[in-house]
C-alpha positions as CSV (number, residue, x, y, z in Angstrom):
1,M,-8.3,1.0,32.8
2,I,-4.7,0.3,33.6
3,A,-2.8,-2.6,32.1
4,S,-1.4,-5.2,34.5
5,R,2.4,-5.8,34.7
6,H,1.9,-8.9,32.6
7,E,-0.1,-7.0,30.0
8,V,2.5,-4.3,29.8
9,S,5.3,-6.8,29.5
10,T,3.5,-8.8,26.8
11,S,2.6,-5.6,24.8
12,L,6.1,-4.2,25.0
13,H,7.4,-7.6,23.7
14,G,5.0,-7.1,20.8
15,A,6.3,-3.6,20.2
16,F,9.9,-4.8,20.4
17,L,9.1,-7.5,17.8
18,L,7.6,-4.9,15.5
19,A,10.7,-2.8,16.0
20,R,12.7,-5.8,14.7
21,L,10.3,-5.8,11.6
22,D,8.6,-8.9,12.8
23,R,4.9,-8.8,11.9
24,G,4.3,-11.5,14.5
25,G,4.6,-8.8,17.2
26,M,0.9,-8.0,16.5
27,A,-0.1,-11.3,18.2
28,Y,1.2,-10.0,21.5
29,F,-1.3,-7.1,21.7
30,D,-4.8,-7.2,23.2
31,R,-6.6,-5.7,20.2
32,S,-10.1,-5.8,21.8
33,E,-11.9,-2.7,23.1
34,T,-10.6,-3.4,26.6
35,G,-7.1,-3.7,25.1
36,F,-7.6,-0.4,23.4
37,W,-8.3,1.4,26.6
38,K,-5.5,-0.4,28.4
39,S,-3.0,0.6,25.7
40,F,-3.2,4.2,27.0
41,T,-1.2,2.9,30.0
42,A,1.7,3.5,27.6
43,A,1.0,7.3,28.0
44,L,1.6,6.9,31.8
45,L,4.8,4.9,31.2
46,V,6.1,7.5,28.7
47,Y,5.2,10.6,30.8
48,P,8.4,10.7,32.8
49,A,10.5,10.5,29.6
50,F,8.3,13.3,28.2
51,L,9.1,15.4,31.2
52,I,12.8,14.8,30.9
53,L,12.8,15.7,27.2
54,L,10.8,18.8,28.2
55,V,13.4,19.9,30.7
56,L,16.1,19.3,28.0
57,R,14.2,21.2,25.3
58,V,13.1,24.4,27.2
59,E,15.7,27.0,27.7
60,D,16.6,28.2,31.2
61,A,15.4,31.7,30.4
62,E,12.0,30.4,29.4
63,W,11.7,28.5,32.7
64,A,12.6,31.7,34.5
65,A,10.2,33.9,32.5
66,S,7.2,31.6,32.4
67,G,7.6,29.6,35.6
68,A,7.9,25.8,35.9
69,V,4.3,25.4,37.0
70,R,2.8,27.1,33.9
71,I,5.1,25.3,31.5
72,L,4.4,21.9,33.1
73,I,0.6,22.5,33.0
74,V,0.6,23.7,29.4
75,E,2.9,21.0,28.2
76,T,1.0,18.3,30.1
77,I,-2.3,19.4,28.6
78,G,-0.6,19.3,25.2
79,Y,0.6,15.8,26.0
80,V,-2.9,14.6,26.8
81,I,-4.3,16.2,23.7
82,G,-1.7,14.5,21.6
83,W,-2.6,11.1,23.0
84,T,-6.3,11.6,22.5
85,A,-6.4,13.6,19.2
86,F,-4.4,11.2,17.2
87,P,-6.7,8.2,17.7
88,L,-9.7,10.5,16.8
89,I,-7.9,11.7,13.6
90,M,-7.1,8.1,12.7
91,L,-10.8,7.2,12.6
92,P,-11.6,9.0,9.3
93,I,-8.2,8.3,7.9
94,S,-8.6,4.5,8.5
95,R,-12.0,4.8,6.9
96,F,-10.5,6.7,3.9
97,L,-7.9,3.9,3.5
98,G,-10.7,1.3,3.7
99,R,-9.0,-0.1,6.9
100,D,-11.5,1.0,9.6
101,G,-11.8,-2.6,10.7
102,H,-8.2,-2.4,11.7
103,W,-8.4,0.9,13.6
104,L,-8.3,-0.7,17.1
105,D,-5.3,-2.8,16.0
106,F,-3.4,0.2,14.9
107,I,-4.1,2.4,17.9
108,V,-3.1,-0.4,20.3
109,A,0.1,-1.1,18.4
110,Y,0.8,2.6,18.0
111,N,0.3,3.3,21.7
112,W,2.6,0.6,22.9
113,S,5.2,1.4,20.3
114,Q,5.4,4.9,21.8
115,V,7.2,3.4,24.8
116,L,10.0,2.2,22.7
117,Q,10.0,5.4,20.6
118,Y,10.3,7.7,23.6
119,A,13.0,5.4,25.1
120,L,15.1,5.6,21.9
121,F,14.6,9.3,21.4
122,L,15.4,10.1,25.1
123,A,18.6,7.9,24.9
124,A,19.7,9.6,21.7
125,T,19.0,13.1,23.1
126,I,20.9,12.4,26.3
127,L,23.8,10.8,24.5
128,A,24.0,13.7,22.1
129,G,23.8,16.2,24.9
130,T,26.7,14.7,27.0
131,G,29.2,16.8,25.1
132,A,31.3,13.7,24.5
133,F,30.7,14.0,20.7
134,P,31.4,16.8,18.2
135,T,28.3,18.9,17.5
136,S,27.8,17.4,14.0
137,L,28.0,13.8,15.3
138,A,25.7,14.6,18.2
139,S,23.2,16.1,15.7
140,G,23.6,13.0,13.6
141,I,22.8,10.7,16.5
142,V,19.5,12.5,17.1
143,A,18.8,12.6,13.3
144,A,19.4,8.9,13.0
145,A,17.1,8.2,15.9
146,I,14.4,10.3,14.3
147,V,14.7,8.5,11.0
148,A,14.6,5.1,12.8
149,L,11.5,6.2,14.8
150,L,9.7,7.4,11.6
151,L,10.5,4.1,9.9
152,Y,9.3,2.1,12.9
153,E,6.0,4.1,13.0
154,W,5.6,3.5,9.3
155,F,6.1,-0.3,9.8
156,V,3.6,-0.3,12.7
157,A,1.0,1.5,10.5
158,R,1.6,-0.7,7.6
159,V,1.4,-4.0,9.5
160,S,-1.4,-3.1,12.0
161,L,-3.7,-1.5,9.4
162,D,-2.6,-4.0,6.7
163,T,-2.2,-1.1,4.3
164,G,0.2,-0.2,1.6
165,A,3.3,2.0,1.7
166,A,1.5,5.1,0.7
167,G,-1.2,4.7,3.4
168,A,1.5,4.1,6.0
169,T,3.4,7.2,4.8
170,M,0.3,9.3,5.0
171,I,-0.3,8.2,8.6
172,V,3.3,9.1,9.7
173,L,2.9,12.5,8.0
174,V,-0.4,13.1,9.8
175,D,1.2,12.2,13.1
176,L,4.2,14.6,12.4
177,V,1.9,17.5,11.5
178,L,-0.3,17.0,14.5
179,S,2.7,16.7,16.8
180,E,4.2,19.9,15.4
181,L,0.9,21.8,15.6
182,I,0.5,20.8,19.3
183,S,4.1,21.7,20.0
184,H,3.8,25.1,18.4
185,V,0.6,25.9,20.3
186,T,2.0,24.8,23.7
187,D,5.3,26.7,23.1
188,A,3.2,29.8,22.3
189,L,1.3,29.5,25.6
190,H,4.3,29.5,27.9
């Protein structure tokens, strides 16, 4: 199921409110089973940013050695795995936290928040890569964006699961570990 323009707009408004640390952002998400499936529309919206970041991340020599088709296929499969594995991993984690009744709420909010997260990280990466800043400042821009994104994800987890700081921290760490694992595997395959 693909979300309509109105549903996308409303959900992104909710994600933006959460980014402003406004818990009221949760009211803008369709947290039903249908809303869960439609929240994966975010993966389609983010995919072009993912591809741009991929082009910026992979060295020219690697493109030449492995070929663009192979890298794109491997990385796209990794992308899909990431979008599907994290919700599955969150099932037992939300149960462990005693918040399994909020699992749908979290996944919907998490998925839509990814649009803002990718946008910020892409903007920071492009800004840092322009050469307009000294290397240390450029690295600082990217580092600041990463910290902001981690705090945002922590807030989304805390609010949507109605959990404590430790639970939200665990979720962010699980997401980081999963992302790194998928990244290492995909990098090794091309």
